N, C-alpha and C positions, 0 to 999 in steps of 0.2 A: 503747354496745356497737357500734353501726354504725360509729362513727368508728374504733374499735379494729380492727374487721374490715377496714375500708378501708385503714387503715394497714398491717396485716399483709399484705394483698394487694399494696399498693405495694412493701413491702419484699421480698416474694417476686419480684415482677417485676424490681426493681432487682438482686436477687441473680442471677437468671437472665441478665439483660443483662450483668452484670459477668463471670459465668462464661463466657458466649459470647465476650465481648471478650478475655478471657484466653486462651481456646482459639485464637482467631484470631491473637493475638499470638504464641503459642507456635508455631503452624504457620508463620507468616511467618518467624520466626527460624530455624526448622529449614530451610525452603526456601532462604532467603537464604544460610545457612551452607553448604549443599550447592552452591548455584550459585557461590559465591565460591571454594569449595575446588577446583573443577575447574580453572579457569585458574591458580590459585595453584600447583597441583601442576606445571603446565607451567613456571612460573617457577623453582621449586626444582629441577626436572629440568635446566633450562638452566644453572643455577648449578653443578650437579654436573658437567655436561659441561665447563663452563669450568674447573673445578678440575682436570680431567684433561688439559687442553690445554697443560700446561707453561707457565703464565703466569709473568711476571717477578715478583720479590718484591713490587714495588709493586702489581701486579695481584692477587697472592695476598691482600694485605692488603685491597684493595677487595672482592674476592670473599668473603673471610671476614666482613667487615662486612655485606655484602649477605646472606650466608647467616645470620648471627646475627639480622638484622632479619627475614628470612623465617621463621626458626624462631619468633621472638617473635610474628609475625603469625599463624602457624599455631596457636600456643598460644591466641591470642585467639579465633580461629575455633572451636577446640575448646571453649573456654569457653562460647561461645554455643550450640554443640551440646549441651554438658553441661547448661546451664540448661534448654534445651528438653526434654532427656531427663528431667531431674529433675522438671520440672513435669508431664511426662506419666507419671511413675512408672516410667521405663524405664532408670534408671542401674544399672549393674552394676559392682562392683569386681572387679578381677583378683586372683588369689592365686598369684603366681609368686615363685620364689626370686630375690632381687635383692641385688646387692652395694651395701649402703647407703653404705659409705665412698666408692665410686666415684660413686654417684649424687650425693652431696653435693659431691664435687670437680667433677663435670661441671656441676652447677648454678652453683657458684662461678665456674668457668671461663667459662661462657656469659654470666653476668651481669657479669663483671669489666669487659668492654668498655664496657657502658652506664655502670657506676659511674665508670670512668676518664674517660669523656667528660664527666661532670659534675664532675670534679675530686675524686672520692671514692675511698676505698680500700675494698675488699671482702675481709674476712677470713673464714676458716673454722676452727672449733674442733670437733674430735670428741672426746668424752669417752673416756678410756682403756677404760672398760668397755662401750663401745658395740659391739654385735655387728657383724661385717663383713657377714654374710648374714642377711637376714630374709625372711619370707614377706609379700608385700604388692603393692600396685599402684603400680609405678614411675611410670606416667604421671600418676596423680592426685597422688602426692607431689610430683613435679616441678612440676605446675601450681600447687599450693599455694605451694611455695617461690618459684617465679617471680613469682607475684602479690604475695607478701609483700615480696620483695626489690625488685620493680619499684616498689611503693608507697614503700618506704624511699628508693630512689634519687630518685624524683620529689619527695619532700617533705623531703629532707635537703639543706640548703644547703651544708654543708661538713663535712669530717671523714671519719669511717669508719662503715661498716656491717658488722656481724658476723652471721654465721650460725653457730649453735651447735646441735649435735645431742647428746643425752644420753638416758639412761634415767631416767624418773621413779621416785619411791619405790614406786609401784604397778607398776613394770615396763613401763609404757607408754613409747613413744618420744615425746620432747619436742624440738621444734624451737623455737629462739628467733631472731628477727631483731631486732637492736637497732641504733640509730643514736646 
């Protein structure tokens, strides 16, 4: 009995230590994300000013590539913030009207450069019955699609990646990323 009580005490202490370490990690991630975001906003601001300075076509292409990379890095920083918020129980979904067709085309357009750089083609298929407007969280939907497509680009050696959006039999929105 004493051994069981001692074991239970040890498990309680280990649980408290693990919880404390997890809280410390979450706080560190949140702090680092905020610290990185501030100078990053300066970089994106400078890119916007460069876009407005009448650059040559070659410079426009370089700025566009830098801008896409900056947008991707910002998405990663937002993911870190989201993980911290989820762990702290503070994540909230937005419920706004969004143009789903435009959102899908924007995601395809933004990720097309990364796919092309790897020698891949990125296609988009929208089901005919897919509603154009839905109520949802555009930021979260984009984050999920960016992550799925980024992984497909990273792990697909050649060929094509497709993004498909359709309604499931249950009326729920279904996205498929295939390579």
